[in-house]
N, C-alpha and C positions, 0 to 999 in steps of 0.2 A: 638152972638157967636164969639169966637176970631179967628182971621186967622192966628195967629201964628204958625210957624213950631214946633208944639208940640204935643205930644200924646194925651193930654186931647182933643185939638182941632179936631183930627181924630176921638176920641172916640164920640164925640158930632155929627160929621158928620154921623158916621156909625149907631148911634143909630135913627138919623133921618132919614136917607135912607133906612133902612131896620130892622124897630124895632123888628118884631117877628121872624126875623131870627135866628138859632140856631147858637150861638157863640161859647161856650164853654160846652164839655161834660165828665163829671168823672163819672165812673160808671152809675147809673140810674139817675143822677141827671144833669138838662141842663139848661143853661143860655141862654136868648137870649141878643141881643146888647142892648134893650131898658133896661132890668134889670140889666145888669152890671152898666150902667150909673145910675140907679135910685139907685141901692146899694152903689154904689161909691160916690154919691152926701150925702148919707145919713152917711155912714162913714166920709167923709171930713168935713160935718158940725159938727158931733159930735168930731172930733179931733180939729177942730178950737175953739169950746167951751171949750174944755179941757186945751188950751192953746197953741196948735201947731200952728207955724207961718212959713212963708217962712224962709227956711232954716235950720228948725228944722231937726235933724237926726231921723229917724225911722227905726229900726233893725226889720227884719223879719225872723222866725224860724219856717219852717214848709215845710211839703213835698207838693206833688201835690194835693192839695186840691180844692173844687169847690169853696172856698172864696178867694182863689189866687188872680185872676183877680179884684175883687172888692178892696182889699186891695192895690194892686199894684196902681190901677187908683184912689181910695180914698184918697191914701197918697200924690200921684203926684199933685191931685187937691186942695191940701191945699199949695202948694209950697214948701213942705217939700222934702227931700231927702230920699229915699227908700234905707236901707242898706241889701242887701240880703244874707242870710247866709245858709250855706249847712247844712241840717237837720241831717246829720250823723256826724256832730261833737260833741266835747265831751266840759264838761263845761268850763275846761282851755282854750281850743281853742277859744270858744265862747268869754270868756271872754277876750282874747287877741284882738280879731277883733273888739269888742265892743270898747274898749278902743282907738284902731287904729283910728276906724271910728269916735269917739266922738259921738257915738248915745246916745240919751236922753230917748227913747222909744224902747221897745220891745215887738213885737206883736209875740206870738209863738202859737203854736198847743198845746192842753192840754196834749196830749200823750208825749209830750217832757217835761214835768214839772220836772222830774229828772235830765235832763241837766240844766235847769235855777237853780234848787235849788243847783245845784255845782257850780254856778258863785261865784267868789270870792266877800267877802264882800263888798269892794270898788266899784267894778262893779256894783253891786245888789243896792249899795245906791244911785248911779246917774241914775238910769232906773225908768222909769214908766212902770211898767208889765201888759200886757195884754193879758189874756188867752182865747183862742178859744176852747171851748169844752174840755171835761174831767173836772178833779177836780181841774185843775190850780196848781199854785204854792204860796207860802206864799207870802203875801203882792200884790197879783195881783188883777187885775178888770176884771170882765167878758166883753168879746167882745161885745156881745149883749148890754151892759149899754152904749157903745159909740155910737150907731147906733142913729141918730136923727131921728124921726117920720115924720117931715115934715121939712125938709132942705130948707133954702131960697136960691133961686137961685142968688139973687141979693148980697150974701154974698160970693160968690166965689172970691178966691185969682185970680189975674191975673198972669199969669205964662210966663215967657220969655223963647225962644228956647234956649238962652245961660244958663238958670238955669241949676244946677245940677239935673238930674232925679233920677240916681241911683248912688250907690258905690256896685261894684262886685269885688270880691277877686280873684286873679290870683290861678291858681291851686296849685302853689307852688310845682311843680314837681322838680324844681332844686334849691329851696331854699325857702326863707319864703314868704307865701302870702302877695301881696301888694294890696290895696285898690284901684281899677280904678275908678275915676270920669267920669261919662259919663252924657252929658247934654241930654236936650229935642232934640236938633238938630241931637245929634249923634244917638240917638234911633230911631226917626223918619226917618232918611235917611238911616239907616241900613234896615228898614223895607221896603223902595223902593227899594233898592238893592235886597233884597230877591224877592220880586214880579216880578222884571225884571228879573233877572238872573235864577230864578227857575221856571219861568213861572207859577205863583200862579194863579189861576182862582177862580171867584166868587163862582163857584159849586164846588170847591175842598173840600175834608174832610182830614184833616191833622191828623196823628196819631203820638204823641209824648210820647214816654215811659221813656224818661229819666227825671231827676232831672229838675226842672225849675231855681233852683238857678243859673245855669251857663250862660255863655253869650249867648250861643245857645238856650238855654231855654228859657231864659227871652224875647229874640228876637222874640218867637213865639206869644206873646201876641200883640204888636204892627203890626205884619204882619198881622194877622188875622183881627184886627181893620181896617188896611188899606184896605186890599183885601175883605173883607166882606165874607170871607169864614167860615169853621167850624172846630174848633180844637178839637180832642179827646184827653184827657190825661190819663196817666196810672198812679195810686198811687205808683205802683212799677213795673218794668218789670218782667213778666214771660211769655217765649216764647210762652206755649199754649194759654194763655190769649191774647196774641198779635195776634195770629192766629184766634181766634174767634172774635175779634174787627175788623180784616181786613174785614170779612163777614157782621157782624153783623151791621156795622156803615157805610159799601159800602166806606172804605176808598180809596181815590185816590193817597194820597203822604204820604209815612212813612219816618220819620226822625229818624235815627238810629246810635248809635256808633259801632264800629266793634265788640267788645265783644258780642252784642246783636245779630248781624248778624250771628256769629258764633254758638250761640244758637239755633237761629231759624232753620238754616241749619241742626241741629241735629235732628230735628222732621221730621215724615214722609211725603214725597210730598202731601198724601192724605188730610193732614189738611189745605192744601191752595188749595185745588183744586175750590173750590166755590169762592175764593178771586178775581173775575174777574174784579173789578173797579179799582185795583190797577196800576197806570200810570208810578209811578216814586219813586225811594228810593233814599233818600238825605242822606249820611254818613259824620260824622264829630267828633270831639272830639280827634281823633288819625288816623293816616294813614290807609286806609283799604287796608290789604295785597292783591297783586292781585289775587292769588288763592281764596280767599273769594269773591272778586267780581266775577271770572269767576263762582263760584258756585251758586251765587246769580242769575247772568244771565241766568244760566240754570235751576234754580229753577221757576224763575218768567220770562218765555218767553214773549218778547214783552215789559216788563217794562223796563223803562231808569234805569241806576244807576249814580248818581252824587256825585263824591268826592268834599269835601269841607275843605278849610284849613282857619283858622283865628286866632286871639287872643282876648282874653279880652279887650284888650287895644284898638282893633280897632272895639269895640261893636259887635265881633264875626267873623263871614266869611268875608273874604277880596278876595277870590278866589275860583274857581271851576273848576272841569274838567266836560265837559258835556258828557251825555251819547253817543254822537257822537264819541268822542275821547277816550271811555272807554277801549277798545281794541287797538285802534292804538296808545294810548300813554300810556303803562304801566309803573306804578309808578309816573306818573306824579298827581301833584295837580291843573292842568290847568293854566287859565288865570286870570287875575284881573276883580273884580267885576266892573259894570258899573260905579260907583261912587268913585273907587278907583284906586289911580296910584301905581304901584309896579316897583321897580328897585332893583337891586344887587348892593351893594356898598362893595368897598374894605377898609382895614384899614384906610386908610385917607378919606374915605367918597366920593371915586370917582367912578362912574360907571364902571362896568368890562364888558368885552367883550362877547358876546354870548359863552356858552360853558364852561366859566370859574366860579370856585366859588366865591360868594360874600354873603354878608349879606341880606336877604329880608329887604327892607324898604317901607314904606306905608305912603302915605298921601291921603287926602281927608275927608270929612265932618263927617265921622265915627271915626276919630281918638280921643282919649280920651283927656281931659282937662290936665289931669296929674293924678300922684298919690296922693292919701290922706295923707297929712302930711310928704311926702317925696320928698322935693324940690330938694336935690341931685340927687335922683334917676329919678325924672321926668326931670330934665336937660339932664341927660346923656341919657334917653331914647328918649326924643323929641329933636331932633338937626337940626335946620335950616329948620323947617317945616316938617320933616320927622320922621315917628314912626320908631326907630330902633327895630326889634323884636327879635334879637338874634338867628334866626333859618338861617341857612346856606343852599343856594340852587345853581343850575346851570339853565340856561335857555337854551331850544334849539332854532332851528332856525325858528319853527312857533311861538315863545314865549311863549312855555309851560314851567312851572317850575318843577323842581325835587328837593325835599327836600334831603338835605345829613345829616343833623343833626343840633344839638345846638351848637353855639359856646362855652357855658360853658361845653358841652358834647365832644368837640372836644379833640382827644389825640393827644400829642406831643411826639414823641418817637425819640431820636436820632436828633431832629430838624426837623422832617417830621411831617407834619400834617395828621392825621387819622381821618376819619370820621365813627363814629360808624355805623351809618344806613347802609353804605355799607356792612359792616360784617354782621350785624344784618339779612339783607336780604339772604345774602349767608347761615347763619344759619338755617334760616326758611325754606329754600328750601329742607333742609336734611328730608326725609320722616320720621325719628324717632323723631323731634323736634317740640313740640307744639309752644313755645314761647322761645325769646331769648332776652337777653339785654347785651350791651356791655359798658364797662366803662375802664377808664384809672386808674392803680394803680402804686404805688411808685416802682421804679426800680433803684438800685443803679449804674447801668451803662448807661441806655437810657433815665433816667430820669422818664420817663412813660412806661409801657407795657400794651398790650391790653389783658384784663380779659373778658372773656365771663360767663355769667351766663344762663344756659340753663334749660328749663323744658322740660323731655322728654314726648312723647306721652302716652298715656294709656297703660299699659303692655310693653312698650318698654325698653329694657336693651341697655342702652347707656355706652359707656367708654369716658373718655376725651380723651385719645388718638387718639380714632376714629373720634371724632368731629375735632380736630386739622388738623389731615391728611385730612379730607374732606376740610376743608378752605385752606390747603395748595395746593391743587389741584385746587382752583379757585379763589385764590387770591395773589397778591404780597406777598414775604415773609414778610415784614415788617408789613403788615397788618393782618396777621392770629394770631390768641389768642396765648400767650404764656401761658396762663392757662385757665382751664376750671372748673367751678363747678356746679354740676347737682343739682337743687334745685327742691321743689315741686311747688312753684309758685312765681310768681314776684310782689313785691307790687304795687297797682295801686289806682288811684283816680275813682270817681263814673262816669267818663266819658271813663275809660279805659286807660288812660294815665300811662305809667310805672314812679314810682317816682325815677327817677335815684338819685337825692340827697339822698335819703333813702339807695339805695343801696352802694353810695359811703361810707356813713357814716359806714355801716354794714361790707362792705368788704376792707374797707382801700384806697380809694383812695387818691391820693398825694395831690389833691386841683381842685377847680374850676377856670377854666381861665377866666379872666375879660373879659367882651364884648369890 
């Protein structure tokens, strides 16, 4: 067995140490650690027999299925790179990402045959299509036919910790998605980060209801393998089903995004009365509003709430606010993870003093190798050993970080830097406002002016001048919105992040500031 710092070596150790322990649960289907290894071995052997070799790129398009772990580990055992795609994408979007990643295989869930059929002709021609269940798509082969009945252990590909394990695409909230190259070393060290920072225990049962295709989701599999705990997946999130699973599976840790927290809190307390095993809620994907955090703490007394912050380029989370600081540090994302070093830099890449705003930069073994096929963007983002995140923050005297916004979201009005996050926090404190987003729009006098997009609460009648007056009483005059638009909803990705690029396109922002 290899002693390399790879996910595959970790899987072999887990299967040998606790072969019959439950590893992954989806609905009523369960896989043990030994079963995941056995199924991954069969798939890897079949893929090798079909011509897959080290460096081949294999795309994957599916939701949270029970087969996800065996495909993840099976592909990596061949030395190939797994290109993880969001199952919510449409045909043209999938085509673009496959071209960008240079994938030559696509393993997809049969129920997504319509998406695959909508791929453009050039993309289709370069792919070997593998359908998992369903009727498949034209020119596809059945997933089961790839599984080798008796895989030979000596045929395994030797995988290095420096080899690319995955390509994950950024959320594209401020622009076009980029393919992030993550190595086996990146993935394994991130699992170590999680085990240390989130106090993952052997007897823990994790409940993960978000899509696995994102950085935080994909990190759950290596973490489970490393810690030897159990991972319960939801095929799609439903608050009532979540409540049922908490009790049925005796969940100890739930990993959620803020929009899920809001839906859970809309349910009656009685539905959670018997969920006594829960000890920790970890949130990520977007900033958890403080009022939601307070309500979570009230709903689940004695349960810790841990906010996390990260980026796909750093294999997910790089910082978290521990439960002990949850009420003491409102609005903070906490401190750097065990294996990450975080600083705040100015425009000259010099560290800023405590209390001043700077760009979050990260270094450590979880930082990506680069962007797929984008050398210039890689060089711009990875400078002098630091990952430049594009997020602006300040740090207090205790070392806790506070996000103030994205560099590309920053508004420059009359030569003054304005951070949308500060204005959004004020807007969301209005009792009649459910959600808000702030962007900069063209202004003939000031260059840019502040525009607020506001979602009123159910049954609430709001006026734009009322919102502006509310902000005038709480913000400096140059920060208050000059215009307010009432909207039914804000465009978001599957993790609940607001798509600011879409808002700028729709409402006429002047430009995106270069980082």
